[in-house]
C-alpha positions as a Markdown table, in Angstrom:
| # | Residue | x | y | z |
|---|---|---|---|---|
| 1 | Unk | 0.1 | -0.1 | 0.0 |
| 2 | Unk | 1.3 | 3.5 | -0.7 |
| 3 | Unk | 2.7 | 5.7 | 2.0 |
| 4 | Unk | 0.4 | 8.6 | 2.5 |
| 5 | Unk | 1.4 | 12.1 | 1.3 |
| 6 | Unk | 2.3 | 13.5 | 4.5 |
| 7 | Unk | 4.4 | 10.8 | 4.7 |
| 8 | Unk | 6.0 | 11.1 | 1.6 |
| 9 | Unk | 6.6 | 14.6 | 2.0 |
| 10 | Unk | 8.5 | 15.0 | 5.1 |
| 11 | Unk | 11.4 | 17.0 | 4.8 |
| 12 | Unk | 14.7 | 15.3 | 4.4 |
| 13 | Unk | 16.3 | 18.7 | 5.5 |
| 14 | Unk | 15.9 | 21.6 | 7.8 |
| 15 | Unk | 14.9 | 23.8 | 4.5 |
| 16 | Unk | 12.0 | 21.8 | 3.7 |
| 17 | Unk | 10.2 | 21.9 | 7.6 |
| 18 | Unk | 7.1 | 24.3 | 7.3 |
| 19 | Unk | 6.9 | 26.6 | 10.2 |
| 20 | Unk | 8.4 | 26.4 | 13.3 |
| 21 | Unk | 11.3 | 29.1 | 11.9 |
| 22 | Unk | 12.0 | 30.0 | 15.9 |
| 23 | Unk | 13.7 | 26.6 | 16.1 |
| 24 | Unk | 14.8 | 25.8 | 12.6 |
| 25 | Unk | 15.4 | 29.4 | 10.7 |
| 26 | Unk | 18.5 | 31.0 | 10.3 |
| 27 | Unk | 20.8 | 31.1 | 13.4 |
| 28 | Unk | 18.0 | 29.6 | 15.3 |
| 29 | Unk | 19.0 | 26.9 | 18.2 |
| 30 | Unk | 18.2 | 23.3 | 16.1 |
| 31 | Unk | 19.6 | 24.8 | 13.0 |
| 32 | Unk | 22.9 | 25.8 | 15.0 |
| 33 | Unk | 23.0 | 22.2 | 16.5 |
| 34 | Unk | 22.7 | 20.7 | 13.1 |
| 35 | Unk | 25.5 | 22.8 | 11.6 |
| 36 | Unk | 27.7 | 22.5 | 14.8 |
| 37 | Unk | 27.5 | 18.4 | 14.9 |
| 38 | Unk | 26.6 | 18.9 | 18.7 |
| 39 | Unk | 23.0 | 17.3 | 18.9 |
| 40 | Unk | 21.2 | 16.9 | 22.1 |
| 41 | Unk | 18.3 | 15.1 | 23.2 |
| 42 | Unk | 15.0 | 17.3 | 22.9 |
| 43 | Unk | 11.4 | 17.0 | 23.6 |
| 44 | Unk | 9.1 | 18.8 | 20.8 |
| 45 | Unk | 5.6 | 19.5 | 22.2 |
| 46 | Unk | 2.5 | 20.9 | 20.6 |
| 47 | Unk | -0.6 | 20.1 | 18.8 |
| 48 | Unk | -1.0 | 17.7 | 15.7 |
| 49 | Unk | 0.5 | 17.7 | 12.7 |
| 50 | Unk | 2.7 | 20.8 | 13.5 |
| 51 | Unk | 6.1 | 19.6 | 12.3 |
| 52 | Unk | 7.2 | 17.4 | 15.3 |
| 53 | Unk | 8.5 | 14.3 | 13.6 |
| 54 | Unk | 9.3 | 16.3 | 10.2 |
| 55 | Unk | 11.7 | 18.1 | 12.9 |
| 56 | Unk | 13.2 | 14.6 | 13.5 |
| 57 | Unk | 13.3 | 13.5 | 10.1 |
| 58 | Unk | 15.1 | 16.6 | 8.8 |
| 59 | Unk | 18.0 | 16.5 | 11.7 |
| 60 | Unk | 18.2 | 13.0 | 10.8 |
| 61 | Unk | 18.4 | 13.9 | 7.0 |
| 62 | Unk | 21.2 | 16.6 | 7.9 |
| 63 | Unk | 23.1 | 14.8 | 9.7 |
| 64 | Unk | 23.0 | 11.4 | 8.0 |
| 65 | Unk | 22.5 | 9.9 | 11.1 |
| 66 | Unk | 20.1 | 6.3 | 11.2 |
| 67 | Unk | 16.6 | 7.5 | 12.2 |
| 68 | Unk | 14.4 | 5.1 | 14.3 |
| 69 | Unk | 10.6 | 5.7 | 15.5 |
| 70 | Unk | 9.0 | 4.0 | 17.9 |
| 71 | Unk | 5.9 | 4.8 | 20.2 |
| 72 | Unk | 6.0 | 5.1 | 24.1 |
| 73 | Unk | 2.8 | 3.8 | 24.5 |
| 74 | Unk | 2.8 | 0.9 | 22.5 |
| 75 | Unk | 6.2 | -0.7 | 21.6 |
| 76 | Unk | 8.2 | -2.1 | 24.1 |
| 77 | Unk | 11.8 | -2.4 | 25.9 |
| 78 | Unk | 13.0 | -5.0 | 23.5 |
| 79 | Unk | 12.1 | -2.7 | 20.7 |
| 80 | Unk | 14.1 | 0.4 | 22.5 |
| 81 | Unk | 16.9 | -2.4 | 23.1 |
| 82 | Unk | 17.3 | -3.3 | 19.3 |
| 83 | Unk | 17.7 | 0.9 | 18.7 |
| 84 | Unk | 20.5 | 0.6 | 21.5 |
| 85 | Unk | 22.0 | -2.2 | 20.0 |
| 86 | Unk | 22.0 | -0.8 | 16.8 |
| 87 | Unk | 23.6 | 2.4 | 18.1 |
| 88 | Unk | 26.2 | 0.8 | 19.8 |
| 89 | Unk | 27.1 | -1.3 | 16.3 |
| 90 | Unk | 27.2 | 1.3 | 13.8 |
| 91 | Unk | 26.9 | 4.6 | 15.8 |
| 92 | Unk | 24.8 | 7.5 | 16.9 |
| 93 | Unk | 20.7 | 7.1 | 16.1 |
| 94 | Unk | 18.4 | 9.7 | 16.4 |
| 95 | Unk | 15.3 | 8.1 | 17.9 |
| 96 | Unk | 11.9 | 9.7 | 17.7 |
| 97 | Unk | 9.7 | 8.7 | 20.6 |
| 98 | Unk | 6.2 | 9.7 | 20.0 |
| 99 | Unk | 4.0 | 10.1 | 22.7 |
| 100 | Unk | 6.6 | 10.5 | 25.5 |
| 101 | Unk | 4.7 | 11.4 | 28.2 |
| 102 | Unk | 3.5 | 7.8 | 28.2 |
| 103 | Unk | 7.0 | 6.5 | 28.9 |
| 104 | Unk | 7.1 | 4.3 | 31.8 |
| 105 | Unk | 9.5 | 3.8 | 34.5 |
| 106 | Unk | 11.2 | 1.0 | 33.2 |
| 107 | Unk | 11.9 | 2.1 | 29.4 |
| 108 | Unk | 13.0 | 5.4 | 31.2 |
| 109 | Unk | 15.7 | 3.7 | 33.2 |
| 110 | Unk | 16.6 | 1.6 | 30.1 |
| 111 | Unk | 17.1 | 4.8 | 28.1 |
| 112 | Unk | 18.6 | 7.0 | 30.3 |
| 113 | Unk | 22.1 | 5.9 | 30.0 |
| 114 | Unk | 22.2 | 5.6 | 26.2 |
| 115 | Unk | 21.1 | 9.6 | 26.5 |
| 116 | Unk | 23.8 | 10.2 | 29.0 |
| 117 | Unk | 26.6 | 8.4 | 26.6 |
| 118 | Unk | 25.1 | 10.1 | 23.4 |
| 119 | Unk | 24.7 | 7.0 | 21.2 |
| 120 | Unk | 20.9 | 8.1 | 21.5 |
| 121 | Unk | 19.9 | 11.4 | 20.4 |
| 122 | Unk | 16.0 | 11.4 | 21.6 |
| 123 | Unk | 13.5 | 13.7 | 20.0 |
| 124 | Unk | 10.4 | 13.0 | 22.4 |
| 125 | Unk | 6.9 | 14.1 | 20.8 |
| 126 | Unk | 4.1 | 14.9 | 22.4 |
| 127 | Unk | 1.0 | 17.2 | 22.9 |
| 128 | Unk | 1.3 | 17.2 | 26.4 |
| 129 | Unk | 2.9 | 20.1 | 28.4 |
| 130 | Unk | 5.9 | 18.1 | 29.4 |
| 131 | Unk | 6.5 | 20.1 | 32.5 |
| 132 | Unk | 3.4 | 18.3 | 33.7 |
| 133 | Unk | 3.5 | 14.9 | 32.1 |
| 134 | Unk | 7.0 | 14.0 | 31.7 |
| 135 | Unk | 9.0 | 11.9 | 34.4 |
| 136 | Unk | 11.7 | 14.7 | 35.9 |
| 137 | Unk | 14.6 | 12.3 | 34.9 |
| 138 | Unk | 13.9 | 12.4 | 31.3 |
| 139 | Unk | 12.9 | 15.9 | 31.6 |
| 140 | Unk | 16.2 | 17.0 | 33.0 |
| 141 | Unk | 18.5 | 15.6 | 30.3 |
| 142 | Unk | 16.4 | 16.8 | 27.2 |
| 143 | Unk | 16.1 | 20.7 | 25.5 |
| 144 | Unk | 12.2 | 21.3 | 25.4 |
| 145 | Unk | 10.9 | 23.3 | 22.8 |
| 146 | Unk | 7.6 | 24.0 | 21.7 |
| 147 | Unk | 6.0 | 24.2 | 18.4 |
| 148 | Unk | 3.2 | 26.0 | 17.1 |
| 149 | Unk | 0.1 | 25.6 | 14.9 |
| 150 | Unk | 1.1 | 26.1 | 11.5 |
| 151 | Unk | -0.2 | 29.7 | 9.8 |
| 152 | Unk | -2.8 | 29.2 | 7.0 |
| 153 | Unk | 0.3 | 30.9 | 4.6 |
| 154 | Unk | 2.5 | 27.9 | 5.9 |
| 155 | Unk | 0.3 | 25.4 | 5.1 |
| 156 | Unk | -0.7 | 27.3 | 1.7 |
| 157 | Unk | 3.2 | 26.6 | 0.9 |
| 158 | Unk | 3.1 | 22.9 | 1.8 |
| 159 | Unk | 0.3 | 22.7 | -0.3 |
| 160 | Unk | 1.7 | 24.3 | -3.0 |
| 161 | Unk | 4.5 | 22.5 | -3.0 |
| 162 | Unk | 3.3 | 19.1 | -2.6 |
| 163 | Unk | 1.1 | 19.7 | -5.5 |
| 164 | Unk | 4.7 | 20.4 | -7.7 |
| 165 | Unk | 7.1 | 17.6 | -6.6 |
| 166 | Unk | 6.8 | 15.1 | -9.2 |
| 167 | Unk | 9.1 | 12.8 | -6.9 |
| 168 | Unk | 7.3 | 12.6 | -3.9 |
| 169 | Unk | 4.2 | 14.5 | -4.0 |
| 170 | Unk | 1.3 | 15.0 | -6.9 |
| 171 | Unk | 3.1 | 16.3 | -9.3 |
| 172 | Unk | 2.4 | 13.7 | -11.9 |
| 173 | Unk | -1.4 | 14.8 | -11.5 |
| 174 | Unk | -3.1 | 17.2 | -13.6 |
| 175 | Unk | -4.5 | 18.9 | -10.6 |
| 176 | Unk | -6.6 | 22.2 | -11.1 |
| 177 | Unk | -7.1 | 23.7 | -7.2 |
| 178 | Unk | -9.9 | 25.9 | -6.8 |
| 179 | Unk | -9.5 | 29.5 | -5.0 |
| 180 | Unk | -12.2 | 28.8 | -2.4 |
| 181 | Unk | -11.0 | 25.0 | -2.5 |
| 182 | Unk | -7.7 | 25.9 | -1.3 |
| 183 | Unk | -9.0 | 28.7 | 0.9 |
| 184 | Unk | -11.2 | 26.2 | 2.4 |
| 185 | Unk | -8.4 | 23.4 | 3.2 |
| 186 | Unk | -5.7 | 26.2 | 4.4 |
| 187 | Unk | -7.9 | 27.3 | 7.2 |
| 188 | Unk | -9.7 | 24.6 | 8.1 |
| 189 | Unk | -7.0 | 22.2 | 9.5 |
| 190 | Unk | -6.3 | 24.6 | 12.1 |
| 191 | Unk | -2.7 | 24.6 | 11.7 |
| 192 | Unk | -2.5 | 20.6 | 11.0 |
| 193 | Unk | 0.0 | 20.1 | 8.0 |
| 194 | Unk | -1.0 | 16.0 | 8.4 |
| 195 | Unk | -4.7 | 16.6 | 7.8 |
| 196 | Unk | -4.2 | 19.0 | 5.4 |
| 197 | Unk | -1.7 | 17.2 | 2.8 |
| 198 | Unk | -4.0 | 13.6 | 3.6 |
| 199 | Unk | -7.5 | 15.8 | 2.3 |
| 200 | Unk | -5.4 | 17.2 | -0.5 |
| 201 | Unk | -4.5 | 13.4 | -1.8 |
| 202 | Unk | -8.1 | 11.9 | -0.9 |
| 203 | Unk | -9.3 | 14.8 | -3.0 |
| 204 | Unk | -7.0 | 14.4 | -6.2 |
| 205 | Unk | -6.8 | 10.5 | -5.7 |
| 206 | Unk | -11.0 | 10.2 | -5.5 |
| 207 | Unk | -11.8 | 13.0 | -8.5 |
| 208 | Unk | -12.2 | 11.4 | -11.7 |
| 209 | Unk | -10.3 | 13.5 | -14.8 |
| 210 | Unk | -12.5 | 15.5 | -16.6 |
| 211 | Unk | -11.2 | 16.9 | -20.5 |
| 212 | Unk | -7.9 | 15.8 | -18.9 |
| 213 | Unk | -7.8 | 17.7 | -15.6 |
| 214 | Unk | -8.8 | 17.4 | -11.9 |
| 215 | Unk | -10.8 | 19.6 | -11.1 |
| 216 | Unk | -10.6 | 20.0 | -6.9 |
| 217 | Unk | -13.9 | 22.2 | -6.2 |
| 218 | Unk | -15.0 | 23.4 | -2.6 |
| 219 | Unk | -17.2 | 21.0 | -2.5 |
| 220 | Unk | -14.7 | 18.1 | -2.7 |
| 221 | Unk | -12.6 | 19.5 | -0.5 |
| 222 | Unk | -15.4 | 19.8 | 2.0 |
| 223 | Unk | -16.2 | 16.3 | 1.4 |
| 224 | Unk | -12.4 | 15.1 | 1.7 |
| 225 | Unk | -12.1 | 17.2 | 5.2 |
| 226 | Unk | -15.1 | 15.9 | 7.0 |
| 227 | Unk | -13.8 | 16.5 | 10.4 |
| 228 | Unk | -12.1 | 19.4 | 10.7 |
| 229 | Unk | -9.1 | 19.4 | 12.7 |
| 230 | Unk | -10.0 | 21.4 | 16.3 |
| 231 | Unk | -7.5 | 22.6 | 18.7 |
| 232 | Unk | -8.2 | 20.8 | 22.1 |
| 233 | Unk | -9.3 | 17.2 | 22.3 |
| 234 | Unk | -11.4 | 16.3 | 25.0 |
| 235 | Unk | -7.9 | 15.9 | 26.9 |
| 236 | Unk | -4.4 | 16.6 | 27.4 |
| 237 | Unk | -2.6 | 19.8 | 27.5 |
| 238 | Unk | -4.3 | 21.9 | 24.4 |
| 239 | Unk | -8.0 | 21.0 | 26.3 |
| 240 | Unk | -6.7 | 22.6 | 29.0 |
| 241 | Unk | -5.5 | 25.6 | 27.7 |
| 242 | Unk | -9.1 | 25.9 | 26.0 |
| 243 | Unk | -10.7 | 25.6 | 29.1 |
| 244 | Unk | -8.7 | 28.2 | 30.6 |
| 245 | Unk | -9.2 | 30.5 | 27.8 |
| 246 | Unk | -13.2 | 30.1 | 28.2 |
| 247 | Unk | -13.1 | 30.9 | 31.8 |
| 248 | Unk | -10.7 | 33.9 | 31.3 |
| 249 | Unk | -12.5 | 35.1 | 28.5 |
| 250 | Unk | -16.0 | 35.4 | 30.9 |
| 251 | Unk | -14.1 | 36.8 | 33.5 |
| 252 | Unk | -12.7 | 39.7 | 31.3 |
| 253 | Unk | -16.2 | 40.3 | 30.4 |
| 254 | Unk | -15.7 | 39.4 | 26.7 |
| 255 | Unk | -19.0 | 37.9 | 25.5 |
| 256 | Unk | -17.6 | 37.5 | 21.8 |
| 257 | Unk | -14.9 | 35.4 | 22.6 |
| 258 | Unk | -16.3 | 33.5 | 25.5 |
| 259 | Unk | -19.1 | 32.1 | 22.8 |
| 260 | Unk | -16.1 | 31.7 | 20.3 |
| 261 | Unk | -14.4 | 29.0 | 23.1 |
| 262 | Unk | -17.8 | 28.0 | 24.3 |
| 263 | Unk | -18.3 | 26.9 | 20.6 |
| 264 | Unk | -14.7 | 24.7 | 20.5 |
| 265 | Unk | -15.8 | 22.8 | 23.5 |
| 266 | Unk | -19.1 | 22.0 | 22.0 |
| 267 | Unk | -17.7 | 21.4 | 18.8 |
| 268 | Unk | -15.4 | 18.7 | 20.3 |
| 269 | Unk | -18.6 | 17.5 | 22.1 |
| 270 | Unk | -17.0 | 17.9 | 25.9 |
| 271 | Unk | -20.6 | 18.6 | 27.5 |
| 272 | Unk | -18.9 | 17.7 | 31.3 |
| 273 | Unk | -16.3 | 20.0 | 31.0 |
| 274 | Unk | -18.5 | 23.2 | 30.2 |
| 275 | Unk | -20.8 | 21.9 | 32.6 |
| 276 | Unk | -18.5 | 22.2 | 35.5 |
| 277 | Unk | -16.8 | 25.1 | 34.4 |
| 278 | Unk | -19.9 | 27.7 | 34.1 |
| 279 | Unk | -20.8 | 26.7 | 37.8 |
| 280 | Unk | -17.4 | 27.4 | 38.8 |
| 281 | Unk | -17.1 | 30.4 | 37.3 |
| 282 | Unk | -20.7 | 31.3 | 38.7 |
| 283 | Unk | -19.4 | 31.2 | 42.3 |
| 284 | Unk | -15.5 | 32.1 | 41.4 |
| 285 | Unk | -15.6 | 35.0 | 39.4 |
| 286 | Unk | -19.1 | 36.7 | 39.4 |
| 287 | Unk | -19.9 | 35.3 | 43.1 |
| 288 | Unk | -21.7 | 38.0 | 45.6 |
| 289 | Unk | -21.6 | 40.6 | 43.3 |
| 290 | Unk | -25.0 | 38.9 | 41.6 |
| 291 | Unk | -25.4 | 35.4 | 43.7 |
| 292 | Unk | -28.8 | 35.3 | 41.7 |
| 293 | Unk | -26.3 | 34.4 | 38.3 |
| 294 | Unk | -25.6 | 31.1 | 39.7 |
| 295 | Unk | -28.9 | 29.8 | 40.2 |
| 296 | Unk | -29.6 | 30.6 | 36.7 |
| 297 | Unk | -26.6 | 28.9 | 35.9 |
| 298 | Unk | -27.6 | 25.8 | 37.2 |
| 299 | Unk | -30.5 | 25.8 | 35.7 |
| 300 | Unk | -29.1 | 26.6 | 32.5 |
| 301 | Unk | -26.8 | 23.6 | 33.5 |
| 302 | Unk | -29.6 | 21.2 | 34.1 |
| 303 | Unk | -31.4 | 22.0 | 31.1 |
| 304 | Unk | -28.4 | 21.5 | 28.9 |
| 305 | Unk | -27.6 | 18.0 | 30.4 |
| 306 | Unk | -31.4 | 16.6 | 29.7 |
| 307 | Unk | -31.4 | 18.4 | 26.2 |
| 308 | Unk | -27.7 | 16.9 | 25.1 |
| 309 | Unk | -26.0 | 18.5 | 22.2 |
| 310 | Unk | -26.9 | 20.1 | 19.8 |
| 311 | Unk | -30.0 | 21.5 | 21.1 |
| 312 | Unk | -28.0 | 22.1 | 24.8 |
| 313 | Unk | -25.9 | 24.6 | 23.3 |
| 314 | Unk | -29.1 | 27.1 | 23.8 |
| 315 | Unk | -29.2 | 27.3 | 27.6 |
| 316 | Unk | -25.3 | 27.1 | 27.5 |
| 317 | Unk | -24.9 | 30.2 | 25.6 |
| 318 | Unk | -27.7 | 31.9 | 27.7 |
| 319 | Unk | -24.9 | 31.1 | 30.4 |
| 320 | Unk | -22.4 | 32.5 | 29.2 |
| 321 | Unk | -23.8 | 35.3 | 27.9 |
| 322 | Unk | -25.4 | 36.0 | 31.3 |
| 323 | Unk | -22.2 | 35.4 | 33.2 |
| 324 | Unk | -20.3 | 37.3 | 30.9 |
| 325 | Unk | -21.9 | 40.8 | 31.7 |
| 326 | Unk | -22.7 | 40.3 | 35.0 |
| 327 | Unk | -21.0 | 42.3 | 37.6 |
| 328 | Unk | -17.8 | 40.4 | 39.1 |
| 329 | Unk | -16.4 | 39.7 | 42.2 |
| 330 | Unk | -14.0 | 37.2 | 43.6 |
| 331 | Unk | -13.9 | 37.8 | 47.4 |
| 332 | Unk | -15.7 | 34.9 | 48.5 |
| 333 | Unk | -13.0 | 32.6 | 47.1 |
| 334 | Unk | -9.8 | 35.2 | 48.0 |
| 335 | Unk | -11.8 | 35.0 | 51.9 |
| 336 | Unk | -11.8 | 31.0 | 52.3 |
| 337 | Unk | -8.7 | 31.0 | 50.3 |
| 338 | Unk | -7.3 | 33.3 | 53.3 |
| 339 | Unk | -8.6 | 31.6 | 55.8 |
| 340 | Unk | -7.5 | 28.1 | 54.5 |
| 341 | Unk | -4.3 | 29.8 | 54.3 |
| 342 | Unk | -3.6 | 30.1 | 57.9 |
| 343 | Unk | -5.2 | 27.0 | 59.0 |
| 344 | Unk | -2.7 | 25.2 | 56.9 |
| 345 | Unk | 0.1 | 27.3 | 58.1 |
| 346 | Unk | -0.6 | 26.4 | 61.6 |
| 347 | Unk | -2.4 | 29.3 | 62.8 |
| 348 | Unk | -5.6 | 27.8 | 64.3 |
| 349 | Unk | -5.6 | 28.4 | 68.1 |
| 350 | Unk | -7.8 | 26.8 | 70.5 |
| 351 | Unk | -11.6 | 27.4 | 70.2 |
| 352 | Unk | -12.8 | 29.9 | 72.7 |
| 353 | Unk | -14.3 | 28.3 | 75.7 |
| 354 | Unk | -17.5 | 30.1 | 75.5 |
| 355 | Unk | -18.3 | 28.8 | 72.1 |
| 356 | Unk | -17.6 | 25.2 | 72.9 |
| 357 | Unk | -20.2 | 22.4 | 72.8 |
| 358 | Unk | -21.9 | 22.7 | 76.3 |
| 359 | Unk | -24.8 | 19.6 | 75.5 |
| 360 | Unk | -23.1 | 17.2 | 78.0 |
| 361 | Unk | -23.0 | 16.4 | 81.5 |
| 362 | Unk | -19.7 | 18.2 | 83.2 |
| 363 | Unk | -19.3 | 20.9 | 80.3 |
| 364 | Unk | -20.1 | 23.9 | 82.8 |
| 365 | Unk | -17.3 | 22.7 | 84.9 |
| 366 | Unk | -14.6 | 22.3 | 82.2 |
| 367 | Unk | -16.3 | 26.3 | 81.9 |
| 368 | Unk | -17.4 | 25.5 | 78.1 |
| 369 | Unk | -20.2 | 27.6 | 76.9 |
| 370 | Unk | -20.8 | 29.1 | 80.2 |
| 371 | Unk | -20.3 | 32.3 | 79.4 |
| 372 | Unk | -21.6 | 32.2 | 75.6 |
| 373 | Unk | -24.0 | 35.3 | 74.7 |
| 374 | Unk | -27.0 | 33.9 | 72.8 |
| 375 | Unk | -27.4 | 36.7 | 69.9 |
| 376 | Unk | -30.9 | 36.3 | 69.2 |
| 377 | Unk | -31.8 | 37.5 | 72.8 |
| 378 | Unk | -30.1 | 40.8 | 72.4 |
| 379 | Unk | -31.6 | 43.9 | 70.3 |
| 380 | Unk | -30.8 | 43.2 | 66.7 |
| 381 | Unk | -30.1 | 39.6 | 67.2 |
| 382 | Unk | -26.4 | 41.0 | 67.6 |
| 383 | Unk | -23.8 | 41.0 | 70.8 |
| 384 | Unk | -20.5 | 42.3 | 70.8 |
| 385 | Unk | -18.1 | 38.8 | 71.8 |
| 386 | Unk | -15.4 | 37.4 | 70.3 |
| 387 | Unk | -15.6 | 34.3 | 67.7 |
| 388 | Unk | -12.0 | 33.9 | 66.6 |
| 389 | Unk | -8.9 | 32.2 | 68.8 |
| 390 | Unk | -7.1 | 34.5 | 70.9 |
| 391 | Unk | -4.2 | 33.9 | 68.1 |
| 392 | Unk | -6.7 | 35.2 | 65.3 |
| 393 | Unk | -8.4 | 38.0 | 67.2 |
| 394 | Unk | -9.1 | 40.9 | 64.8 |
| 395 | Unk | -8.2 | 38.9 | 61.6 |
| 396 | Unk | -10.4 | 40.0 | 58.8 |
| 397 | Unk | -10.7 | 37.3 | 56.0 |
| 398 | Unk | -13.5 | 38.9 | 53.7 |
| 399 | Unk | -13.0 | 42.2 | 52.1 |
| 400 | Unk | -16.1 | 43.3 | 50.5 |
| 401 | Unk | -16.1 | 45.1 | 46.8 |
| 402 | Unk | -18.9 | 47.2 | 45.5 |
| 403 | Unk | -19.6 | 45.9 | 42.2 |
| 404 | Unk | -23.2 | 44.8 | 42.7 |
| 405 | Unk | -26.0 | 45.9 | 44.6 |
| 406 | Unk | -26.1 | 42.8 | 46.8 |
| 407 | Unk | -22.6 | 43.1 | 47.8 |
| 408 | Unk | -22.8 | 47.0 | 48.5 |
| 409 | Unk | -25.4 | 46.0 | 50.7 |
| 410 | Unk | -22.8 | 43.2 | 52.1 |
| 411 | Unk | -20.0 | 45.9 | 52.2 |
| 412 | Unk | -22.7 | 48.1 | 54.4 |
| 413 | Unk | -23.9 | 45.5 | 56.7 |
| 414 | Unk | -20.0 | 44.4 | 57.2 |
| 415 | Unk | -19.2 | 47.9 | 58.4 |
| 416 | Unk | -21.9 | 48.3 | 60.7 |
| 417 | Unk | -20.9 | 45.0 | 62.3 |
| 418 | Unk | -17.0 | 45.8 | 62.3 |
| 419 | Unk | -17.4 | 48.9 | 64.3 |
| 420 | Unk | -19.7 | 47.6 | 66.6 |
| 421 | Unk | -17.2 | 44.9 | 67.1 |
| 422 | Unk | -14.5 | 47.6 | 68.1 |
| 423 | Unk | -16.9 | 49.2 | 70.3 |
| 424 | Unk | -18.0 | 52.0 | 68.2 |
| 425 | Unk | -21.6 | 53.1 | 67.8 |
């Protein structure tokens, strides 16, 4: 079976790498490493189809070292031993280890001495953030480089090259790629060159020639690229970035950006993350500035759960717009975090005797609850007394804002109570 176009067009040297010029461009780090013949192991992380394997292939082509590819999840320790034996017998081997974030400790322990000797130059590829997902022993022995989604201009250049290349590409096919078809291809793949090239090949090979030409229209390209590439699948580093952008857009009251990120989450079908995040936002970012927003958000969440997708997008959009445009306050979260920081830092102190449980025989003899003043027995249902442990006397965790009418009222009541606690009129 012939190899896919994306595989055939894999770069044979650094000049053929599409994009990632911050790594392989003139005077950039990977090009300098290759030029100086001072290769070191590295981890490349970023979205699928952005050039991780291409860079490894180009390094191997430029240095004339043997190039081997393994997958950390599916290949075994025995496969690593074969590569290590090849390196021992014939010299340096460049090993592209895909999904390196799934490398287990047994394989890692085998690999480490070969990395230190320089016999194996590891190029680890991952879509996960290596600082969160890769074992420290591997991380400390590698350079970490981030790769980014390719621009439409990058994809366009690669498509042009593939159509013109007679040896590895589609140059032997009389292809007419319509402008709107090309525009769709270079934008709809969201920076994933592998998806773009494979969709192009499918379109060319599945379209019969008319009058000696293969006419690739926008309709044909839509059919060949049924599933658009969406950065941020339902797991992995890109997903956390998407969730983060979603919440930060709502927090920043940018309704258009928030709806955009909601649409991306809906497109990948991640309803559970949407529902959980909206409820978190209602309490974390809107909070006491407008407590009713949380109730409305919960109603929208329950409606979306019952409806499912795609109909559930409607109550979700209602909730997102409501949360975006609501006044914001994070005072409740800040207050509990400050209190927890004291507790976790050992600043707790003994509970005052008058607040201790007095519902048992002998409590009075211990002085528990004896001097407690029942607030409802006093005018305004309030009486001045100390509730915090002595070591925290006067501590104030909650600092009210006045971004909404509800918290304005809380702020006024709080100021009144604190004045009374200090013995002021």
